[in-house]
N, CA, C and O atoms as a DFTB+ gen file, in Angstrom:
572 C
 N C O
     1  1     -29.858      -7.535      13.480
     2  2     -28.605      -7.830      12.996
     3  2     -28.372      -7.332      11.410
     4  3     -27.238      -7.098      10.990
     5  1     -29.420      -7.212      10.682
     6  2     -29.399      -6.775       9.547
     7  2     -29.076      -5.242       9.455
     8  3     -28.396      -4.758       8.550
     9  1     -29.598      -4.575      10.419
    10  2     -29.542      -3.158      10.663
    11  2     -28.035      -2.936      11.067
    12  3     -27.467      -2.037      10.447
    13  1     -27.309      -3.611      12.002
    14  2     -25.906      -3.508      12.463
    15  2     -25.019      -3.556      11.166
    16  3     -24.173      -2.698      10.915
    17  1     -25.282      -4.598      10.398
    18  2     -24.466      -4.759       9.239
    19  2     -24.643      -3.854       8.070
    20  3     -23.779      -3.849       7.193
    21  1     -25.754      -3.042       7.979
    22  2     -25.954      -2.214       7.083
    23  2     -25.236      -0.874       7.602
    24  3     -24.710      -0.119       6.783
    25  1     -25.224      -0.631       8.789
    26  2     -24.536       0.621       9.547
    27  2     -22.977       0.235       9.406
    28  3     -22.175       1.148       9.211
    29  1     -22.572      -0.974       9.493
    30  2     -21.180      -1.323       9.407
    31  2     -20.683      -1.093       7.981
    32  3     -19.660      -0.445       7.760
    33  1     -21.371      -1.594       7.096
    34  2     -21.025      -1.586       5.696
    35  2     -21.085      -0.035       4.959
    36  3     -20.414       0.236       3.963
    37  1     -21.868       0.780       5.529
    38  2     -22.170       2.105       4.954
    39  2     -21.182       3.056       5.768
    40  3     -21.285       4.256       5.512
    41  1     -20.262       2.679       6.690
    42  2     -19.275       3.438       7.334
    43  2     -18.370       4.044       6.174
    44  3     -18.151       3.320       5.202
    45  1     -17.907       5.145       6.208
    46  2     -16.891       5.643       5.260
    47  2     -15.604       5.007       5.111
    48  3     -15.081       4.960       3.997
    49  1     -15.041       4.511       6.132
    50  2     -13.810       3.436       6.051
    51  2     -14.064       2.304       5.428
    52  3     -13.155       1.876       4.716
    53  1     -15.157       1.622       5.499
    54  2     -15.433       0.443       4.813
    55  2     -15.687       0.626       3.116
    56  3     -15.285      -0.179       2.275
    57  1     -16.367       1.743       2.862
    58  2     -16.486       2.009       1.677
    59  2     -15.425       2.542       0.979
    60  3     -15.426       2.388      -0.242
    61  1     -14.326       3.263       1.616
    62  2     -13.272       3.599       1.056
    63  2     -12.216       2.497       0.762
    64  3     -11.321       2.515      -0.084
    65  1     -12.508       1.614       1.587
    66  2     -11.662       0.296       1.452
    67  2     -12.058      -0.692       0.398
    68  3     -11.308      -1.526      -0.108
    69  1     -13.445      -0.481       0.102
    70  2     -13.993      -1.272      -1.072
    71  2     -13.713      -0.738      -2.314
    72  3     -13.512      -1.429      -3.313
    73  1     -13.689       0.700      -2.280
    74  2     -13.313       1.483      -3.450
    75  2     -11.829       1.161      -3.726
    76  3     -11.564       0.932      -4.906
    77  1     -10.918       1.112      -2.924
    78  2      -9.536       0.945      -2.970
    79  2      -9.231      -0.386      -3.606
    80  3      -8.506      -0.586      -4.580
    81  1      -9.925      -1.284      -2.872
    82  2      -9.944      -3.020      -3.496
    83  2     -10.045      -3.017      -4.973
    84  3      -9.147      -3.452      -5.694
    85  1     -11.376      -2.417      -5.494
    86  2     -11.644      -2.463      -6.843
    87  2     -10.500      -1.739      -7.615
    88  3      -9.964      -2.347      -8.541
    89  1     -10.077      -0.439      -7.284
    90  2      -9.199       0.201      -8.117
    91  2      -7.870      -0.586      -7.942
    92  3      -7.110      -0.564      -8.910
    93  1      -7.571      -1.130      -7.076
    94  2      -6.148      -1.719      -6.986
    95  2      -6.389      -3.148      -7.917
    96  3      -5.431      -3.588      -8.552
    97  1      -7.367      -3.662      -7.951
    98  2      -7.550      -4.901      -8.893
    99  2      -7.561      -4.425     -10.273
   100  3      -7.061      -5.105     -11.169
   101  1      -8.096      -3.308     -10.485
   102  2      -8.069      -2.876     -11.950
   103  2      -6.614      -2.059     -12.226
   104  3      -6.265      -1.832     -13.385
   105  1      -5.954      -1.720     -11.302
   106  2      -4.662      -1.314     -11.519
   107  2      -3.563      -2.570     -11.703
   108  3      -2.659      -2.676     -12.532
   109  1      -3.900      -3.324     -10.812
   110  2      -2.990      -4.895     -11.014
   111  2      -3.132      -5.267     -12.488
   112  3      -2.130      -5.573     -13.134
   113  1      -4.509      -5.247     -13.111
   114  2      -4.601      -5.905     -14.314
   115  2      -3.819      -5.097     -15.412
   116  3      -3.269      -5.687     -16.341
   117  1      -3.780      -3.524     -15.260
   118  2      -2.999      -2.748     -16.077
   119  2      -1.504      -3.017     -15.956
   120  3      -0.819      -2.950     -16.977
   121  1      -1.010      -3.283     -14.912
   122  2       0.373      -3.533     -14.842
   123  2       0.856      -4.757     -15.223
   124  3       1.993      -4.894     -15.675
   125  1      -0.127      -5.897     -15.034
   126  2       0.076      -7.030     -15.609
   127  2       0.133      -7.175     -17.047
   128  3       0.867      -7.990     -17.607
   129  1      -0.663      -6.360     -17.651
   130  2      -0.760      -6.277     -19.071
   131  2       0.526      -5.342     -19.713
   132  3       0.911      -5.482     -20.874
   133  1       1.073      -4.437     -18.820
   134  2       2.063      -3.806     -18.956
   135  2       3.477      -4.817     -19.178
   136  3       4.167      -4.911     -20.193
   137  1       3.620      -5.448     -17.999
   138  2       4.697      -6.360     -17.966
   139  2       4.696      -7.479     -19.007
   140  3       5.697      -7.778     -19.658
   141  1       3.349      -8.157     -19.137
   142  2       3.446      -9.313     -20.082
   143  2       3.509      -8.969     -21.613
   144  3       4.029      -9.728     -22.431
   145  1       2.854      -7.587     -21.981
   146  2       2.674      -7.187     -23.239
   147  2       3.636      -6.391     -23.800
   148  3       3.924      -6.387     -24.997
   149  1       4.309      -5.484     -22.653
   150  2       5.044      -4.375     -23.301
   151  2       6.330      -4.639     -22.845
   152  3       7.241      -4.555     -23.669
   153  1       6.632      -4.998     -21.483
   154  2       8.014      -4.902     -20.701
   155  2       8.877      -6.304     -21.105
   156  3      10.044      -6.270     -21.497
   157  1       8.095      -7.523     -20.939
   158  2       8.695      -8.719     -21.261
   159  2       9.104      -9.089     -22.645
   160  3      10.153      -9.730     -22.713
   161  1       8.496      -8.819     -23.753
   162  2       8.934      -9.201     -25.036
   163  2      10.129      -8.395     -25.343
   164  3      11.038      -9.114     -25.758
   165  1      10.456      -7.059     -25.275
   166  2      11.776      -6.610     -25.498
   167  2      12.743      -7.250     -24.536
   168  3      13.865      -7.530     -24.958
   169  1      12.430      -7.504     -23.312
   170  2      13.374      -7.783     -22.331
   171  2      14.017      -9.381     -22.949
   172  3      15.179      -9.751     -23.118
   173  1      12.671     -10.097     -23.183
   174  2      13.142     -11.450     -24.075
   175  2      14.042     -11.397     -25.244
   176  3      14.952     -12.215     -25.384
   177  1      13.807     -10.463     -26.073
   178  2      14.497     -10.192     -27.119
   179  2      15.866      -9.835     -26.892
   180  3      16.736     -10.326     -27.613
   181  1      16.184      -8.958     -25.884
   182  2      17.492      -8.458     -25.497
   183  2      18.366      -9.694     -25.110
   184  3      19.558      -9.757     -25.409
   185  1      17.667     -10.725     -24.392
   186  2      18.527     -11.800     -23.860
   187  2      18.400     -13.054     -24.774
   188  3      18.573     -14.186     -24.322
   189  1      18.103     -12.823     -26.021
   190  2      18.100     -14.174     -27.053
   191  2      16.941     -14.379     -27.445
   192  3      16.727     -15.576     -27.636
   193  1      16.051     -13.682     -27.658
   194  2      14.683     -14.091     -28.116
   195  2      13.992     -15.075     -27.304
   196  3      13.395     -15.991     -27.870
   197  1      14.006     -14.989     -26.112
   198  2      13.472     -15.803     -25.185
   199  2      12.099     -15.349     -24.665
   200  3      11.822     -14.177     -24.410
   201  1      11.353     -16.289     -24.548
   202  2       9.951     -15.958     -23.887
   203  2       9.809     -16.552     -22.762
   204  3       9.634     -17.770     -22.728
   205  1       9.862     -15.738     -21.553
   206  2       9.609     -16.395     -20.093
   207  2       8.622     -17.076     -19.877
   208  3       8.681     -17.902     -18.966
   209  1       7.319     -16.918     -20.718
   210  2       6.397     -17.881     -20.163
   211  2       6.395     -19.257     -20.689
   212  3       5.539     -20.062     -20.322
   213  1       7.499     -19.620     -21.700
   214  2       7.628     -20.854     -22.122
   215  2       9.018     -21.356     -21.437
   216  3       9.733     -22.209     -21.963
   217  1       9.270     -20.811     -20.375
   218  2      10.562     -21.412     -19.605
   219  2      10.039     -22.454     -18.620
   220  3       9.242     -22.046     -17.775
   221  1      10.352     -23.638     -18.614
   222  2       9.797     -24.642     -17.603
   223  2      10.874     -25.738     -17.488
   224  3      11.800     -25.727     -18.299
   225  1      10.818     -26.596     -16.620
   226  2      11.377     -27.772     -16.353
   227  2      10.631     -28.933     -16.390
   228  3       9.607     -29.042     -15.715
   229  1      11.111     -29.966     -17.236
   230  2      10.237     -31.288     -17.230
   231  2      10.487     -32.065     -16.015
   232  3      11.673     -32.217     -15.723
   233  1       9.678     -32.543     -15.313
   234  2       9.876     -33.374     -14.030
   235  2      10.050     -34.779     -14.636
   236  3      10.878     -35.483     -14.058
   237  1       9.558     -35.193     -15.460
   238  2       9.379     -36.736     -16.084
   239  2      10.769     -36.935     -16.851
   240  3      11.054     -38.114     -17.059
   241  1      11.537     -36.127     -17.233
   242  2      12.710     -36.407     -18.021
   243  2      12.361     -36.504     -19.706
   244  3      13.245     -36.672     -20.546
   245  1      10.988     -36.372     -20.013
   246  2      10.648     -36.576     -21.383
   247  2      10.822     -35.136     -21.912
   248  3      10.752     -34.133     -21.201
   249  1      11.088     -35.150     -23.426
   250  2      10.984     -33.976     -24.108
   251  2       9.485     -33.772     -24.454
   252  3       8.695     -34.672     -24.738
   253  1       9.211     -32.401     -24.384
   254  2       8.001     -31.947     -24.789
   255  2       8.048     -30.763     -25.746
   256  3       8.950     -29.948     -25.554
   257  1       7.215     -30.559     -26.732
   258  2       7.600     -29.612     -27.870
   259  2       7.072     -28.153     -27.099
   260  3       7.630     -27.134     -27.504
   261  1       6.261     -28.028     -26.255
   262  2       5.762     -26.876     -25.716
   263  2       5.571     -26.859     -24.130
   264  3       5.570     -27.931     -23.525
   265  1       5.435     -25.833     -23.557
   266  2       4.903     -25.842     -22.192
   267  2       3.554     -26.425     -21.868
   268  3       3.373     -27.134     -20.878
   269  1       2.655     -26.120     -22.694
   270  2       1.262     -26.782     -22.884
   271  2       1.335     -28.115     -22.674
   272  3       0.797     -28.627     -21.692
   273  1       1.962     -28.765     -23.512
   274  2       2.199     -30.327     -23.806
   275  2       2.739     -30.777     -22.407
   276  3       2.213     -31.696     -21.780
   277  1       3.717     -30.140     -22.002
   278  2       4.306     -30.697     -20.693
   279  2       3.224     -30.577     -19.601
   280  3       2.931     -31.562     -18.923
   281  1       2.592     -29.314     -19.413
   282  2       1.513     -29.182     -18.434
   283  2       0.318     -30.058     -18.603
   284  3      -0.390     -30.377     -17.647
   285  1       0.090     -30.465     -19.895
   286  2      -0.925     -31.497     -19.880
   287  2      -0.611     -32.861     -19.608
   288  3      -1.519     -33.678     -19.455
   289  1       0.596     -33.185     -19.534
   290  2       1.104     -34.306     -19.020
   291  2       1.349     -34.318     -17.675
   292  3       1.686     -35.365     -17.123
   293  1       1.217     -33.242     -17.046
   294  2       1.531     -33.092     -15.503
   295  2       2.868     -33.290     -15.276
   296  3       3.179     -34.012     -14.329
   297  1       3.881     -32.702     -16.084
   298  2       5.245     -32.999     -15.856
   299  2       6.029     -31.757     -16.114
   300  3       7.108     -31.802     -16.704
   301  1       5.443     -30.533     -15.633
   302  2       6.087     -29.268     -15.985
   303  2       6.186     -28.410     -14.787
   304  3       5.158     -28.330     -14.115
   305  1       7.239     -27.743     -14.383
   306  2       7.568     -26.933     -13.447
   307  2       7.893     -25.621     -14.032
   308  3       9.045     -25.485     -14.445
   309  1       6.985     -24.524     -14.152
   310  2       7.036     -23.296     -15.115
   311  2       7.656     -22.302     -14.133
   312  3       6.968     -21.749     -13.274
   313  1       9.046     -22.071     -14.283
   314  2       9.660     -20.987     -13.564
   315  2       9.483     -19.796     -14.451
   316  3       9.512     -18.696     -13.900
   317  1       9.319     -19.849     -15.637
   318  2       8.955     -18.601     -16.513
   319  2       8.014     -17.733     -16.023
   320  3       8.216     -16.543     -15.780
   321  1       6.827     -18.422     -15.855
   322  2       5.631     -17.544     -15.442
   323  2       5.801     -17.212     -14.075
   324  3       5.289     -16.170     -13.665
   325  1       6.451     -17.952     -13.299
   326  2       6.791     -17.344     -11.897
   327  2       7.646     -16.257     -12.145
   328  3       7.259     -15.195     -11.657
   329  1       8.660     -16.233     -12.744
   330  2       9.408     -14.903     -12.997
   331  2       8.658     -13.707     -13.579
   332  3       8.918     -12.550     -13.247
   333  1       7.713     -14.040     -14.465
   334  2       6.678     -13.013     -14.848
   335  2       5.969     -12.355     -13.656
   336  3       5.849     -11.141     -13.491
   337  1       5.470     -13.423     -12.768
   338  2       4.790     -12.708     -11.617
   339  2       5.425     -12.155     -10.606
   340  3       4.803     -11.494      -9.774
   341  1       6.850     -12.357     -10.523
   342  2       7.704     -11.706      -9.619
   343  2       8.035     -10.273     -10.415
   344  3       8.086      -9.251      -9.731
   345  1       8.196     -10.215     -11.449
   346  2       8.572      -8.764     -12.062
   347  2       7.312      -8.134     -12.001
   348  3       7.333      -6.933     -11.730
   349  1       6.197      -8.683     -12.197
   350  2       4.840      -7.818     -11.976
   351  2       4.568      -7.515     -10.705
   352  3       3.932      -6.474     -10.547
   353  1       4.883      -8.158      -9.694
   354  2       4.848      -7.788      -8.276
   355  2       5.782      -6.682      -8.011
   356  3       5.484      -5.838      -7.166
   357  1       6.853      -6.618      -8.644
   358  2       7.759      -5.774      -8.338
   359  2       7.506      -4.313      -8.891
   360  3       7.887      -3.248      -8.404
   361  1       6.842      -4.515      -9.912
   362  2       6.484      -3.161     -10.562
   363  2       5.218      -2.672     -10.077
   364  3       4.983      -1.479     -10.269
   365  1       4.392      -3.351      -9.505
   366  2       3.129      -3.000      -9.076
   367  2       3.648      -2.407      -7.603
   368  3       3.212      -1.292      -7.316
   369  1       4.413      -2.961      -6.779
   370  2       4.984      -2.488      -5.585
   371  2       5.679      -1.065      -5.572
   372  3       5.505      -0.202      -4.712
   373  1       6.554      -0.973      -6.757
   374  2       7.032       0.099      -6.953
   375  2       6.072       1.469      -7.365
   376  3       6.291       2.625      -7.002
   377  1       4.921       0.976      -8.250
   378  2       4.191       2.022      -8.648
   379  2       3.200       2.358      -7.269
   380  3       2.890       3.530      -7.056
   381  1       2.812       1.463      -6.519
   382  2       2.097       1.771      -5.305
   383  2       2.894       2.672      -4.243
   384  3       2.269       3.465      -3.539
   385  1       4.303       2.533      -4.141
   386  2       5.120       3.259      -3.361
   387  2       5.323       4.714      -3.941
   388  3       5.660       5.639      -3.202
   389  1       5.122       4.865      -5.178
   390  2       5.453       6.222      -5.879
   391  2       3.805       6.928      -5.596
   392  3       3.734       8.147      -5.437
   393  1       2.747       6.221      -5.558
   394  2       1.633       6.635      -5.435
   395  2       1.401       7.280      -4.123
   396  3       0.960       8.409      -3.906
   397  1       1.839       6.210      -3.143
   398  2       1.721       6.799      -1.627
   399  2       2.507       7.861      -1.377
   400  3       2.019       8.793      -0.738
   401  1       3.676       7.919      -1.763
   402  2       4.760       9.061      -1.572
   403  2       4.264      10.123      -2.148
   404  3       4.408      11.159      -1.498
   405  1       3.618      10.227      -3.358
   406  2       2.943      11.360      -3.788
   407  2       1.866      11.841      -2.935
   408  3       1.834      13.004      -2.532
   409  1       0.973      10.958      -2.649
   410  2      -0.074      11.373      -1.906
   411  2       0.234      12.024      -0.604
   412  3      -0.429      12.970      -0.178
   413  1       1.459      11.398       0.150
   414  2       1.686      11.928       1.404
   415  2       2.348      13.300       1.307
   416  3       2.340      14.066       2.270
   417  1       2.957      13.629       0.067
   418  2       3.582      14.955      -0.067
   419  2       2.275      16.003      -0.234
   420  3       2.375      17.198       0.045
   421  1       1.241      15.489      -0.647
   422  2       0.023      16.524      -0.896
   423  2      -0.654      16.829       0.415
   424  3      -1.062      17.959       0.685
   425  1      -0.777      15.690       1.306
   426  2      -1.427      16.082       2.587
   427  2      -0.746      17.156       3.524
   428  3       0.470      17.145       3.717
   429  1      -1.334      17.801       3.921
   430  2      -0.900      18.927       4.625
   431  2      -0.464      18.325       6.156
   432  3      -1.181      17.435       6.614
   433  1       0.618      18.764       6.901
   434  2       1.136      18.356       8.064
   435  2       0.452      19.144       9.083
   436  3       0.331      20.344       8.839
   437  1      -0.053      18.660      10.265
   438  2      -0.544      19.362      11.058
   439  2       0.372      20.412      11.841
   440  3       1.523      20.155      12.194
   441  1      -0.174      21.431      12.033
   442  2       0.739      22.618      12.714
   443  2       1.017      22.131      14.066
   444  3       0.247      21.365      14.646
   445  1       2.239      22.616      14.639
   446  2       2.617      22.184      15.935
   447  2       1.816      22.994      16.865
   448  3       1.579      24.169      16.584
   449  1       1.349      22.423      18.024
   450  2       0.391      22.882      18.958
   451  2       1.038      24.242      19.548
   452  3       2.220      24.377      19.864
   453  1       0.176      25.074      19.620
   454  2       0.637      26.388      20.201
   455  2       1.028      26.573      21.656
   456  3       0.342      26.147      22.586
   457  1       2.230      27.267      21.805
   458  2       2.415      27.245      23.273
   459  2       1.456      27.698      24.121
   460  3       0.726      28.659      23.880
   461  1       1.430      26.862      25.366
   462  2       0.295      27.410      26.239
   463  2       0.470      28.942      26.850
   464  3       1.557      29.474      27.073
   465  1      -0.680      29.469      27.047
   466  2      -0.614      30.963      27.431
   467  2      -1.000      31.008      28.843
   468  3      -0.815      32.050      29.473
   469  1      -1.493      30.027      29.372
   470  2      -2.081      29.892      30.939
   471  2      -1.425      28.789      31.568
   472  3      -0.809      27.917      30.955
   473  1      -1.585      28.854      32.912
   474  2      -1.298      27.560      33.781
   475  2      -2.266      27.628      34.732
   476  3      -3.059      28.562      34.851
   477  1      -2.213      26.565      35.474
   478  2      -3.095      26.394      36.839
   479  2      -2.470      26.627      37.974
   480  3      -1.364      26.125      38.175
   481  1      -3.051      27.385      38.847
   482  2      -2.754      27.735      40.183
   483  2      -2.554      26.592      41.053
   484  3      -3.533      25.874      41.255
   485  1      -1.521      26.322      41.564
   486  2      -1.519      25.211      42.491
   487  2      -2.072      25.086      43.667
   488  3      -2.104      24.014      44.270
   489  1      -2.639      26.351      44.176
   490  2      -3.424      26.245      45.305
   491  2      -4.963      26.437      45.046
   492  3      -5.614      25.978      45.985
   493  1      -5.530      26.836      44.314
   494  2      -6.985      27.015      43.874
   495  2      -7.182      26.280      42.480
   496  3      -8.345      25.964      42.232
   497  1      -6.295      25.988      41.612
   498  2      -6.494      25.295      40.404
   499  2      -7.275      26.156      39.454
   500  3      -7.688      25.599      38.437
   501  1      -7.507      27.274      39.608
   502  2      -7.645      28.169      38.633
   503  2      -6.836      28.681      37.460
   504  3      -5.658      28.928      37.719
   505  1      -7.226      28.875      36.277
   506  2      -6.359      29.100      35.092
   507  2      -5.829      30.527      35.281
   508  3      -6.638      31.443      35.432
   509  1      -4.582      30.746      35.279
   510  2      -3.947      32.214      35.237
   511  2      -2.916      32.232      34.061
   512  3      -2.550      31.254      33.411
   513  1      -2.487      33.629      33.901
   514  2      -1.580      33.835      32.930
   515  2      -0.259      33.277      33.490
   516  3       0.090      33.355      34.668
   517  1       0.565      32.590      32.287
   518  2       1.773      32.169      32.573
   519  2       2.793      33.239      33.315
   520  3       3.506      32.802      34.218
   521  1       2.861      34.435      32.999
   522  2       3.785      35.283      33.464
   523  2       3.357      35.672      34.935
   524  3       4.211      36.293      35.567
   525  1       2.274      35.425      35.515
   526  2       1.777      35.652      36.742
   527  2       2.676      35.395      37.771
   528  3       3.400      34.401      37.709
   529  1       2.729      36.292      38.862
   530  2       3.544      36.166      40.012
   531  2       2.416      35.817      41.242
   532  3       2.855      35.234      42.233
   533  1       1.366      36.069      41.205
   534  2       0.415      35.880      42.186
   535  2      -0.859      35.531      41.574
   536  3      -1.237      36.114      40.558
   537  1      -1.693      34.411      42.252
   538  2      -2.884      34.234      41.515
   539  2      -3.949      35.344      41.896
   540  3      -4.020      35.882      43.001
   541  1      -4.811      35.615      40.744
   542  2      -5.798      36.625      40.748
   543  2      -6.924      36.132      41.428
   544  3      -7.858      36.897      41.670
   545  1      -6.960      34.874      41.789
   546  2      -8.228      34.322      42.381
   547  2      -8.077      33.881      43.954
   548  3      -9.056      34.062      44.678
   549  1      -7.044      33.385      44.432
   550  2      -6.665      33.144      45.637
   551  2      -5.643      33.970      46.241
   552  3      -5.496      33.896      47.461
   553  1      -4.862      34.807      45.506
   554  2      -3.711      35.715      45.778
   555  2      -2.725      34.703      46.372
   556  3      -2.196      35.228      47.351
   557  1      -2.333      33.637      46.198
   558  2      -1.350      33.010      46.530
   559  2      -0.078      33.309      45.620
   560  3      -0.191      33.637      44.439
   561  1       1.119      33.171      46.261
   562  2       2.393      33.668      45.374
   563  2       2.763      32.224      44.787
   564  3       2.650      31.121      45.321
   565  1       3.248      32.586      43.497
   566  2       3.507      31.524      42.600
   567  2       5.102      31.422      42.541
   568  3       5.790      32.429      42.709
   569  1       5.590      30.330      42.326
   570  2       7.077      30.156      42.206
   571  2       7.595      30.512      40.898
   572  3       8.800      30.417      40.665
């Protein structure tokens, strides 16, 4: 069983998938940092100096000075963090789309199959030229 697992794990497609997952996780961290540290602060400033990560609804009806205080009390529904996650996802999805689109352009499309130059004789099943009127093997007339 250990030998079978080793053969499975060492196949090219499994290793390619593992590399893709690792690179994807690192890419996700980069995009998350881009969204949280570069994109969201100016966006929050444009809409009135608003910090999305501190946007929440208190479930208990009490007032809390910060999201952390409301979270510690167990009375916070943070839609701002969710909004950050949605924007993060959209940017990651768009970046992956652009990457896949670029890679698809780089890959060569297979050439269309060449037109056949021979056909099989209906009488003897031997291969003969397409233009032949009579089989060279069995001398049958061809339609």
